[in-house]
C-alpha positions in Angstrom: 0.0 0.0 0.0 1.3 3.4 -0.9 2.3 5.7 2.0 -0.1 8.5 0.9 -3.0 6.1 1.2 -2.0 4.7 4.5 -4.7 4.8 7.2 -3.9 4.0 10.9 -5.5 1.0 12.4 -7.6 3.0 14.8 -9.4 4.6 11.8 -9.2 1.7 9.4 -10.8 -0.8 11.8 -13.2 1.6 13.5 -16.5 -0.3 14.2 -19.4 0.5 11.8 -22.1 -1.6 13.5 -23.1 -2.3 17.0 -22.0 -5.9 16.6 -18.4 -4.9 15.9 -18.1 -2.7 19.0 -15.6 -4.4 21.3 -16.2 -4.8 25.1 -19.5 -2.9 25.4 -22.1 -5.7 24.8 -24.7 -4.7 27.4 -24.6 -1.0 26.3 -24.9 -1.7 22.6 -27.7 -4.2 23.2 -29.7 -1.5 25.1 -29.3 0.9 22.2 -30.3 -1.7 19.7 -33.4 -2.6 21.7 -34.4 1.0 22.0 -34.2 1.4 18.2 -36.1 -1.8 17.7 -38.9 -0.7 20.0 -39.0 2.9 18.7 -38.3 4.3 22.2 -35.7 6.9 21.5 -34.8 9.5 24.1 -34.2 13.1 23.0 -30.8 13.3 24.8 -28.1 10.9 25.7 -24.9 11.2 27.7 -22.1 8.8 26.8 -19.3 8.8 29.5 -16.3 6.7 30.2 -12.5 6.4 29.7 -10.8 7.5 26.5 -10.7 5.2 23.5 -13.6 2.9 24.6 -16.1 3.7 21.8 -18.2 6.7 23.0 -18.1 8.7 19.8 -18.1 5.6 17.6 -21.3 4.4 19.2 -22.8 7.8 18.8 -22.1 7.8 15.1 -23.4 4.2 14.7 -26.6 5.2 16.6 -27.1 8.2 14.4 -26.6 6.2 11.2 -28.9 3.4 12.3 -31.9 5.5 13.2 -31.7 7.4 9.9 -31.4 4.2 7.7 -34.3 4.1 5.2 -34.2 0.3 4.8 -33.0 -1.2 8.1 -32.1 -5.0 8.2 -34.1 -7.6 10.1 -31.8 -7.1 13.1 -32.4 -3.3 13.0 -28.9 -2.5 11.8 -28.0 0.0 9.1 -28.2 -1.4 5.5 -25.3 0.6 4.1 -27.0 0.8 0.8 -29.7 3.4 1.1 -29.1 7.1 0.4 -28.8 8.1 4.0 -26.2 5.3 4.8 -24.2 6.1 1.7 -24.1 9.7 2.6 -23.0 8.9 6.1 -20.2 6.5 4.9 -18.9 9.2 2.5 -19.0 11.8 5.3 -21.4 14.1 3.6 -24.6 13.5 5.6 -26.5 16.6 6.7 -28.4 14.7 9.3 -25.4 14.3 11.7 -23.7 17.4 13.2 -20.6 17.1 15.4 -19.4 19.8 17.7 -16.0 19.7 19.5 -16.8 21.4 22.8 -13.1 21.7 23.6 -12.6 24.4 21.0 -16.3 25.6 20.7 -17.2 26.2 24.3 -18.6 29.7 24.3 -22.2 30.8 24.6 -22.1 32.0 21.0 -21.2 28.6 19.7 -24.1 27.0 21.5 -26.5 29.7 20.1 -25.3 28.8 16.5 -26.0 25.2 17.3 -29.5 26.0 18.5 -30.2 27.9 15.3 -29.3 24.7 13.3 -31.7 22.7 15.4 -34.6 24.6 13.9 -33.9 23.2 10.5 -35.5 19.8 10.0 -33.6 16.9 8.2 -33.9 16.7 4.4 -33.2 12.9 4.2 -34.1 10.6 7.1 -36.1 11.1 10.2 -33.7 12.6 12.7 -31.1 15.3 13.0 -28.5 14.0 15.5 -26.2 16.5 17.3 -23.0 15.0 18.8 -21.2 17.2 21.2 -17.8 15.7 22.1 -15.9 16.6 25.3 -19.1 18.3 26.6 -17.5 18.9 30.0 -15.4 21.6 28.4 -18.4 23.9 27.8 -18.5 27.0 30.0 -21.2 27.5 32.6 -22.9 30.1 30.3 -22.8 27.7 27.4 -24.4 24.9 29.6 -27.1 27.3 30.6 -27.8 28.3 27.0 -28.2 24.7 26.1 -30.6 23.8 28.9 -33.9 24.8 27.4 -33.3 23.3 24.0 -31.9 20.1 25.5 -35.0 19.6 27.7 -37.6 20.3 24.9 -36.0 19.9 21.5 -38.0 19.5 18.3 -39.3 15.9 17.6 -36.7 15.3 14.9 -33.7 16.4 17.1 -31.6 14.1 19.2 -28.6 15.2 21.3 -25.7 12.8 22.1 -23.2 14.3 24.6 -19.8 12.5 25.1 -17.4 13.1 27.9 -14.6 11.5 29.8 -15.3 13.5 33.0 -18.9 13.1 33.9 -18.4 14.8 37.3 -17.7 18.1 35.5 -21.1 18.2 33.7 -23.8 20.3 35.5 -26.4 18.2 37.3 -29.1 20.1 35.4 -27.7 18.7 32.2 -27.4 15.1 33.6 -31.0 15.2 34.7 -32.1 15.8 31.1 -30.1 12.9 29.6 -30.1 9.1 29.6 -26.7 8.3 31.0 -24.6 5.4 29.5 -21.4 4.5 31.3 -18.8 2.9 29.1 -16.5 0.5 30.8 -12.8 -0.2 30.3 -12.1 -2.9 27.7 -10.7 -6.0 29.2 -7.2 -7.3 28.3 -8.8 -10.5 26.8 -11.1 -8.5 24.5 -8.2 -6.2 23.4 -6.0 -9.2 22.6 -8.8 -10.9 20.6 -9.3 -7.8 18.5 -5.6 -7.2 17.9 -5.3 -10.8 16.7 -8.1 -10.1 14.2 -6.4 -7.0 13.0 -3.0 -8.8 12.7 -4.7 -11.6 10.7 -6.3 -9.0 8.3 -2.9 -7.3 7.9 -0.9 -10.5 7.4 1.1 -10.0 10.5 2.4 -12.8 12.8 2.1 -11.7 16.4 2.6 -13.8 19.5 0.0 -13.7 22.3 2.6 -12.5 24.8 3.5 -9.5 22.6 -0.2 -8.6 22.2 -0.6 -9.0 26.0 2.0 -6.3 26.5 0.2 -4.0 24.1 -3.1 -4.6 25.9 -1.6 -4.0 29.4 0.0 -0.8 28.1 -3.3 0.5 26.6 -4.9 0.4 30.0 -8.4 -0.4 28.7 -8.5 1.8 25.6 -8.9 0.2 22.2 -7.7 3.3 20.4 -4.5 3.4 22.4 -4.0 -0.4 21.8 -4.3 0.0 18.0 -1.9 3.0 18.0 0.7 1.0 20.0 0.1 -1.9 17.6 1.0 0.3 14.6 4.1 1.5 16.4 5.3 -2.1 17.0 4.6 -3.0 13.4 6.7 -0.1 12.2 9.6 -1.3 14.3 9.3 -5.1 14.0 7.8 -5.5 10.5 5.5 -8.5 9.9 6.6 -10.5 13.0 5.8 -9.3 16.6 7.7 -11.0 19.4 7.6 -10.5 23.1 11.2 -9.5 23.4 10.8 -6.8 20.7 7.6 -5.6 22.3 9.1 -4.9 25.7 12.1 -3.3 24.1 10.0 -0.8 22.0 7.5 0.0 24.7 10.0 0.2 27.5 8.2 -2.4 29.7 9.9 -4.3 32.4 9.9 -8.0 31.7 7.9 -10.1 34.1 10.8 -12.5 34.2 12.6 -10.1 36.6 9.8 -10.4 39.1 9.8 -14.2 38.9 13.5 -14.2 39.5 13.3 -11.7 42.3 10.7 -13.8 44.1 12.8 -16.9 43.9 15.8 -15.1 45.2 13.8 -13.7 48.2 12.6 -17.3 49.0 16.2 -18.4 48.9 17.4 -15.5 51.1 19.7 -14.5 48.2 20.4 -10.9 49.2 23.3 -10.6 46.8 21.3 -11.7 43.9 18.4 -9.3 44.7 20.7 -6.3 44.9 22.4 -7.2 41.6 19.1 -7.7 39.9 17.9 -4.3 41.1 21.1 -2.7 39.8 20.4 -4.4 36.4 16.9 -3.0 36.3 18.0 0.6 37.2 20.8 0.4 34.6 18.2 -0.3 31.9 16.5 3.0 32.8 13.5 1.8 34.8 12.2 3.8 37.7 12.7 2.2 41.1 9.3 3.3 42.3 7.6 1.6 39.3 9.7 -1.5 40.0 8.4 -1.6 43.6 4.8 -1.2 42.5 5.2 -3.9 39.8 6.6 -6.3 42.4 3.5 -5.8 44.6 1.3 -6.5 41.6 3.3 -9.6 40.8 3.0 -11.0 44.4 -0.7 -10.3 44.2 -0.9 -12.3 41.0 1.0 -15.2 42.7 -1.4 -15.1 45.6 -4.5 -15.4 43.5 -2.8 -18.2 41.6 -3.1 -20.5 44.6 -6.7 -21.3 43.7 -8.0 -22.4 40.3 -11.1 -20.3 40.9 -9.2 -17.0 41.5 -6.4 -17.4 38.9 -8.7 -16.0 36.3 -8.4 -12.7 38.0 -5.0 -12.3 36.4 -5.3 -10.3 33.2 -2.6 -11.9 31.1 -2.0 -14.6 28.5 -2.5 -18.3 29.3 1.2 -19.1 29.1 2.2 -16.5 31.6 -0.8 -17.5 33.8 0.6 -21.0 33.8 4.0 -19.6 35.0 2.2 -17.9 37.9 0.5 -21.2 38.8 3.9 -22.9 39.0 5.5 -20.3 41.2 2.5 -20.3 43.5 2.9 -24.0 44.1 5.9 -23.5 46.3 5.3 -19.9 47.6 3.3 -20.0 50.9 0.5 -17.5 51.2 1.8 -16.5 54.7 5.1 -15.4 53.1 3.3 -13.4 50.5 1.2 -11.6 53.2 4.4 -10.6 55.0 6.1 -9.6 51.8 3.2 -7.3 50.7 3.3 -5.6 54.1 7.0 -4.9 53.6 6.4 -3.6 50.1 3.5 -1.3 51.1 5.7 0.2 53.8 8.5 0.7 51.3 6.1 2.4 48.8 5.1 4.8 51.5 8.6 5.6 52.6 9.8 5.9 48.9 7.7 9.0 48.3 9.5 11.0 51.1 12.9 9.3 51.1 16.0 11.3 50.0 17.9 8.1 49.2 15.3 6.2 47.2 17.6 3.5 46.0 18.6 2.7 49.6 14.9 2.5 50.5 14.3 -0.1 47.8 17.5 -2.1 48.8 16.4 -2.2 52.4 13.0 -3.6 51.2 14.8 -6.4 49.3 16.9 -7.2 52.4 13.8 -7.5 54.5 12.1 -9.7 51.9 15.1 -12.1 52.0 14.9 -12.2 55.8 11.3 -13.3 55.9 12.2 -17.0 55.4 14.5 -17.0 58.4 11.6 -15.8 60.6 8.9 -18.1 59.3 8.5 -21.7 58.2 11.1 -23.4 55.9 10.2 -23.3 52.2 10.8 -26.2 49.9 12.2 -24.9 46.6 12.5 -26.8 43.3 15.8 -28.7 43.3 16.1 -29.4 39.6 14.9 -27.9 36.3 12.7 -29.8 34.0 13.6 -30.0 30.4 12.1 -27.1 28.4 8.8 -28.0 26.8 7.8 -26.1 23.7 4.1 -26.5 24.4 4.4 -25.1 28.0 7.1 -22.6 27.4 6.3 -19.1 28.8 7.8 -17.6 25.7 6.9 -19.0 22.3 10.3 -18.7 20.8 12.9 -18.4 23.5 16.6 -18.0 23.0 19.1 -20.3 24.7 19.2 -17.9 27.7 15.4 -17.5 27.8 12.8 -18.8 30.2 12.0 -22.5 30.5 8.6 -23.6 31.8 9.7 -24.5 35.3 9.8 -21.6 37.8 13.2 -22.7 39.0 14.5 -22.1 35.5 16.7 -19.0 36.0 20.1 -19.3 34.4 22.1 -18.1 37.4 25.0 -19.6 39.3 22.7 -20.3 42.3 20.1 -22.0 40.1 22.8 -24.2 38.4 24.3 -25.2 41.7 20.9 -26.1 43.0 20.2 -28.2 40.0 23.4 -30.2 40.5 22.9 -30.6 44.3 21.2 -33.7 45.7 17.5 -33.2 46.5 16.8 -31.8 50.0 13.2 -31.6 51.2 14.0 -28.7 53.6 16.2 -25.8 52.6 19.2 -25.3 54.9 19.7 -21.9 56.4 22.1 -19.9 54.2 25.6 -19.2 55.7 26.3 -15.8 57.1 27.5 -13.5 54.2 30.6 -11.4 55.1 29.4 -8.5 53.0 26.1 -8.3 54.9 27.1 -8.3 58.6 24.0 -6.4 59.8 21.5 -9.1 58.6 20.6 -11.2 61.7 20.6 -14.9 61.3 17.6 -16.1 63.2 16.6 -19.7 63.9 13.9 -21.1 61.7 10.4 -21.5 63.1 8.4 -24.6 62.0 5.0 -24.1 60.4 2.1 -23.4 62.6 -0.3 -26.3 62.7 -3.4 -27.0 64.8 -4.2 -30.6 65.8 -7.8 -31.3 65.0 -7.8 -34.2 67.6 -6.0 -33.9 70.9 -3.5 -36.6 71.9 -4.3 -39.2 74.5 -2.2 -37.5 77.1 -3.7 -34.0 76.7 -6.7 -32.7 78.6 -10.0 -33.2 76.8 -11.6 -29.8 76.3 -14.3 -28.3 74.1 -13.0 -25.7 71.5 -15.4 -23.1 72.9 -14.6 -23.8 76.6 -12.7 -21.0 78.5 -9.0 -21.5 78.1 -5.9 -19.5 77.9 -3.9 -17.6 80.5 -5.2 -15.8 83.6 -3.7 -12.7 85.2 -1.6 -15.0 87.5 0.3 -16.4 84.6 -1.1 -19.9 84.9 -2.7 -21.6 81.8 -6.3 -22.6 81.9 -7.2 -26.2 81.5 -10.2 -28.4 82.3 -8.6 -30.5 85.0 -5.1 -29.3 85.7 -3.1 -26.1 85.9 0.1 -27.7 84.7 1.6 -26.7 81.4 0.8 -28.8 78.3 2.9 -31.9 77.9 5.6 -32.1 75.2 5.3 -34.4 72.2 5.2 -38.1 72.9 8.6 -39.7 73.1 10.5 -36.4 73.5 11.8 -34.3 76.3 10.3 -31.0 77.3 11.1 -28.3 74.7 12.8 -25.2 76.0 14.2 -23.5 72.9 15.0 -19.8 73.4 13.0 -17.2 71.5 13.0 -13.5 70.9 10.3 -10.9 71.1 10.3 -10.7 67.3 9.8 -14.4 67.0 6.9 -14.3 69.5 5.3 -11.5 67.5 5.7 -13.4 64.2 4.0 -16.5 65.7 1.3 -14.3 67.1 0.6 -12.8 63.7 0.4 -16.3 62.3 -2.6 -17.0 64.6 -4.8 -14.8 62.4 -4.7 -17.3 59.5 -5.5 -20.2 61.9 -8.6 -18.5 63.4 -9.6 -16.6 60.3 -13.3 -17.6 60.7 -13.4 -16.1 64.2 -13.6 -12.5 63.1 -13.8 -10.9 66.6 -10.9 -12.9 67.8 -8.8 -12.0 64.7 -9.5 -8.3 65.3 -8.4 -8.7 68.9 -5.2 -10.5 68.0 -4.4 -7.8 65.5 -5.1 -5.0 68.0 -3.4 -6.5 71.1 0.1 -7.9 70.9 1.9 -9.8 73.7 4.8 -8.2 75.5 7.7 -10.4 76.6 8.2 -10.1 80.4 10.9 -12.6 80.9 12.4 -15.6 79.0 9.2 -17.7 79.2 6.3 -15.3 80.1 4.4 -12.8 78.0 1.5 -10.5 78.8 -1.4 -9.4 76.7 -3.3 -6.3 77.9 -6.9 -5.8 76.9 -9.1 -2.7 77.1 -12.0 -4.2 78.9 -13.0 -7.5 80.6 -15.2 -8.6 77.7 -12.1 -8.8 75.4 -10.3 -10.8 78.0 -13.3 -13.3 78.2 -13.3 -13.6 74.5 -9.6 -14.4 74.4 -10.0 -17.1 77.2 -12.4 -19.0 75.0 -9.5 -19.9 72.7 -6.7 -19.4 75.2 -5.6 -23.1 75.4 -5.5 -23.5 71.7 -3.5 -20.3 71.2 -1.0 -21.4 73.9 -0.5 -24.8 72.3 0.0 -23.2 68.8 2.5 -20.7 70.2 4.5 -23.4 72.1 4.7 -25.6 69.0 5.7 -22.6 66.8 8.4 -21.4 69.3 9.5 -25.0 70.3 9.1 -24.0 74.0 6.8 -25.8 76.4 7.5 -23.4 79.2 5.8 -20.5 77.5 3.1 -18.8 79.5 0.6 -16.1 78.4 -0.8 -13.7 81.0 -3.8 -11.5 80.4 -4.6 -8.2 82.1 -7.2 -5.4 81.7 -6.0 -1.8 81.4 -7.2 0.6 84.0 -8.8 3.6 82.5 -9.8 6.6 84.6 -13.3 7.7 83.6 -13.6 11.5 83.8 -17.0 13.0 83.4 -17.0 16.5 81.9 -19.3 19.2 83.1 -22.1 20.0 80.6 -25.0 21.7 82.4 -24.8 25.2 83.9 -25.1 23.9 87.4 -22.2 21.4 86.9 -20.0 24.2 85.4 -20.8 26.5 88.3 -20.0 23.7 90.8 -16.6 23.2 89.2 -15.8 27.0 89.2 -16.9 27.2 92.9 -14.5 24.5 93.8 -11.7 26.5 92.2 -12.8 29.8 93.8 -14.6 29.6 97.2 -15.6 33.3 97.0 -17.7 32.8 93.8 -20.8 31.9 95.9 -20.5 35.1 98.0 -20.2 37.1 94.7 -23.4 35.4 93.4 -25.4 36.2 96.5 -24.2 39.8 96.7 -25.3 40.6 93.2 -28.3 38.3 93.2 -27.1 36.6 90.0 -28.7 33.6 88.2 -27.0 30.7 86.5 -28.9 31.1 83.2 
């Protein structure tokens, strides 16, 4: 095709019927039904994000209601005089006004003068006012009367991206249609159709990058698609797409998550340096990591994995990483990332803030349960490969794929079901090496040696520090066949085990709220105290006290742990409100005030 006849995809593939509009099925069905039933309003307001089809639907609507010979489905025939004139952009029944540049009262008066002229061909004169929120207040007021009671042949269609800027008096005179963002799946499907029509080979991962970059706008997606075609030619690949659009490869987030699970601080810092050297912003990197961990979290369940707006191949990669990434670890990691995002905005040394976040992520494993990582890499499978055509240094299908020295050494090492604690790194002397804490588990059935007790019976610790039980006040017995456990623990480890209780009792909403609001304070090596605001909170805690104590002892490997409870003393002070109460307070402060009142015969009112 010659260059002087080239038409961009956003115009060339602009929908011409309601059926071809992408991602607005409910809205287009409503418009078609109103045409079929002959129930047309005199004014419409189309609002929504940019590039979702507001003006396009307005033109299709105007063309359809003026068609002289509509089809059986009440669509435009494209053969009658009115449709041909519309397709050739010479129809006098459709009038478009750009309110961004014609926003004065005089411009609206000229439009009102045109409304008085009836259509020459067709039934209706349609007036499309684009970016209507740009009209001045005087122009809005000039339009009010005509918009409320136009001639029978006049229909107004107002389009805007900012509905909140339109006067309420205008909104009350219109039928409001809210256009929604187009989903990633719909954008990918339409881009595949355009690529097929243009004879272009495009991978699904490359089109997914385009759809994510478009942020719900089809016009933006087609513009980005044209930009990629200009750079890549007839073949669009994932690698070229992220290069042209300056998008950070998701492979970085997969690698960083694996490094954090392995407590590989050195690898994390080197990866961050690589990202920054490529020109990416550290703040966007932190936000992208939070989104990545959210996607890994929803990948734990087959019912929620569909919430990830991405291609099927990358979704499979998320499923693989979620298989060995505990949800508890993700919760702690997201808390750290949210804190880092808040501190990043005000930090003077932004890189140091991000590096400290990465160090804290690597330290999570040492304070929680051990994590079993993949020990060997499966052979690359072309059908399950995350990238369709990967190079030799690309991404195999297994999440433990990364071509790094640590990954290669892990592949050659013998299988080990529990990861050993990493050695102390000389270049990181300030990172504390803390003993690992086993996973928190609740026994559904008590052992033969334990006291029988109903789950809802009062249990826990009293203010004297002795645990509650149904028949004895002695501490719980250690596991069968073993001696009494007495492993030392720190206040941080106790807090970590206490936070883990929320996932165990997640169905007990009141208890979870109390656990989150009241944390134990370590008094000595084996005793901690929890202070509640009122006795009712203490009674609620005692219902689950024995279970909580058992879980904490197992988590900290210490059978001597005791949890005391106490109620904070609050001094209730009643303020003076009435005149008599205020006078009484003043009289206590000044004894002569009563003499003064009697001498002058004064009243309190």
